[in-house]
C-alpha positions in Angstrom: 12.1 -18.6 -11.0 9.6 -15.8 -10.6 6.7 -18.1 -11.4 8.0 -21.0 -9.3 8.3 -18.7 -6.2 4.6 -18.0 -6.2 2.9 -20.9 -7.9 3.3 -23.7 -5.4 2.5 -23.9 -1.7 6.0 -23.9 -0.4 6.9 -20.2 -0.1 7.3 -20.5 3.7 6.9 -23.0 6.5 4.1 -21.9 8.9 5.0 -23.0 12.4 2.1 -23.1 14.9 3.4 -23.3 18.4 1.1 -25.6 20.3 1.1 -28.8 22.2 -2.0 -30.0 20.4 -2.2 -30.2 16.7 -5.7 -29.6 15.4 -6.1 -30.4 11.8 -8.9 -27.9 11.1 -9.0 -24.2 10.5 -5.2 -23.9 9.6 -4.3 -24.6 13.3 -1.4 -26.8 12.4 2.2 -26.3 11.1 2.4 -26.7 7.3 4.0 -25.2 4.2 2.2 -22.2 2.9 2.3 -20.2 -0.4 0.8 -17.1 -1.8 -2.3 -18.9 -3.2 -2.6 -22.0 -1.1 -1.3 -24.4 1.6 -0.1 -27.9 1.9 -2.2 -30.5 3.7 0.4 -32.3 5.9 -1.6 -35.6 5.8 -1.6 -35.9 2.0 1.2 -33.5 0.9 -1.2 -32.0 -1.6 -1.7 -28.2 -2.2 -5.1 -26.6 -1.6 -6.4 -23.1 -2.1 -7.1 -21.3 1.2 -10.6 -21.9 2.5 -13.2 -19.3 1.7 -13.5 -18.5 5.4 -9.8 -18.0 5.9 -9.1 -14.3 6.7 -6.9 -13.0 3.8 -5.5 -9.7 5.0 -4.1 -6.8 3.0 -0.5 -8.1 3.2 -1.4 -11.4 1.6 -3.5 -9.6 -1.0 -0.6 -7.3 -1.8 1.8 -10.2 -2.0 -0.5 -11.8 -4.5 -0.8 -8.7 -6.6 2.9 -8.1 -6.5 3.6 -11.6 -7.7 1.4 -11.1 -10.7 2.9 -7.7 -11.4 6.4 -9.1 -11.3 5.4 -11.7 -13.8 3.7 -9.1 -16.0 6.5 -6.6 -16.1 9.3 -9.1 -16.3 7.6 -11.3 -18.8 6.9 -8.4 -21.1 10.5 -7.1 -20.9 11.9 -10.6 -21.6 9.6 -11.1 -24.6 10.5 -7.7 -26.0 14.2 -8.2 -25.4 14.0 -11.6 -27.2 12.4 -9.8 -30.1 15.3 -7.3 -30.3 17.3 -9.7 -32.4 14.8 -9.3 -35.3 13.2 -5.9 -34.5 14.7 -2.4 -34.3 14.4 -0.7 -30.9 15.2 2.9 -30.1 17.4 3.8 -27.2 14.4 5.1 -25.2 12.5 1.8 -25.8 15.6 -0.1 -24.7 15.8 1.9 -21.5 12.1 1.3 -20.9 12.8 -2.5 -21.1 15.5 -2.0 -18.4 13.0 -0.1 -16.2 10.5 -2.9 -16.7 13.1 -5.4 -15.4 13.8 -3.2 -12.4 10.1 -2.9 -11.7 9.9 -6.7 -11.8 12.7 -6.8 -9.3 10.9 -4.5 -7.0 7.6 -6.3 -7.3 9.3 -9.7 -6.9 10.8 -8.5 -3.6 7.5 -7.2 -2.4 6.2 -10.8 -2.5 7.8 -11.1 0.9 4.9 -9.2 2.4 3.4 -12.6 2.9 5.7 -12.9 5.9 4.0 -9.9 7.5 0.5 -11.3 6.9 -1.8 -12.9 9.5 -0.8 -16.2 7.9 2.7 -15.8 9.3 2.5 -13.5 12.3 0.4 -13.1 15.4 -2.0 -15.7 16.8 -4.3 -18.3 15.3 -8.0 -18.3 16.0 -7.4 -20.5 19.1 -4.6 -18.2 20.5 -1.6 -20.2 19.3 1.4 -18.1 18.2 2.4 -18.4 14.5 5.8 -17.8 12.8 7.1 -18.5 9.3 10.5 -19.3 7.8 11.2 -19.2 4.1 11.3 -22.4 2.1 12.0 -23.3 -1.5 9.5 -20.7 -3.0 11.0 -18.0 -0.9 14.5 -18.9 -2.0 13.4 -18.9 -5.6 12.0 -15.4 -4.9 15.3 -14.2 -3.7 17.1 -15.7 -6.7 14.5 -14.0 -9.0 15.0 -10.7 -7.4 18.8 -11.0 -8.0 18.3 -12.0 -11.6 15.8 -9.3 -12.3 18.1 -6.7 -10.8 21.2 -7.9 -12.7 19.4 -8.1 -16.0 17.8 -4.7 -15.5 21.1 -3.1 -14.8 22.7 -4.8 -17.8 20.0 -3.5 -20.1 20.1 0.0 -18.6 23.8 0.2 -19.0 23.9 -1.0 -22.6 22.7 0.3 -25.9 20.3 -1.5 -28.3 21.8 -4.0 -30.6 21.9 -1.8 -33.8 23.3 1.2 -31.9 26.4 -0.6 -30.6 29.7 0.4 -32.1 31.0 -2.0 -34.7 34.0 -3.7 -33.2 34.8 -5.5 -36.3 36.7 -3.2 -38.7 36.4 -3.7 -42.4 39.6 -3.6 -44.4 39.7 -1.6 -47.6 42.3 -2.8 -50.0 43.9 -0.2 -52.4 45.9 -1.7 -55.2 48.2 0.7 -57.2 49.9 -0.5 -60.3 52.6 1.5 -62.1 54.4 0.6 -65.3 57.9 1.7 -65.9 59.8 1.6 -69.2 63.5 1.4 -68.7 66.1 3.0 -71.2 66.9 -0.5 -72.6 63.2 -0.9 -73.5 62.2 -3.4 -70.8 59.0 -2.9 -69.0 58.7 -3.2 -65.2 55.3 -3.4 -63.5 55.2 -2.4 -59.9 52.1 -3.3 -57.8 51.6 -1.6 -54.4 48.9 -2.8 -52.1 47.7 -0.8 -49.0 45.1 -1.6 -46.5 42.9 1.0 -44.7 40.4 0.4 -41.9 37.0 1.8 -42.6 
């Protein structure tokens, strides 16, 4: 979800309010993403042109998308390795913090909605607005999943530090032999179980 939110050119729909629709210089309504935009004629994604003004909000959104993938991917990889590797409690909590950082950075991808790409005026004076599309919805879902998984890891213990819920039974067998006055032997066996 995290990668899908930032990889394609459908994070938001950029609506340019105009009566004429110029097909040059991004003066038209189209789907936009963090790294590129969709050409409405061919429905193909392209990187932003080199002369397109990329402001600090869009740059920050790009950085935060990469940081979310970095922190989240690292935490997920290390958590997958926890089934075969020993982790201390402090390492386990660090993984939870990584997941919460991924949640924060994933949410900060929405800075794209404050960029020149989605606010203000175009070069020809037409007003611009954006509404989230599939990539933005994936971003919301990723924020929720990063948060839930981060909280779950922070509230739990590493696998080998969890209390054993399966109790082992210890069987104690006591055998006594009794000889009666008439000379018969009686063997009594007593079995007791203890939980270790």
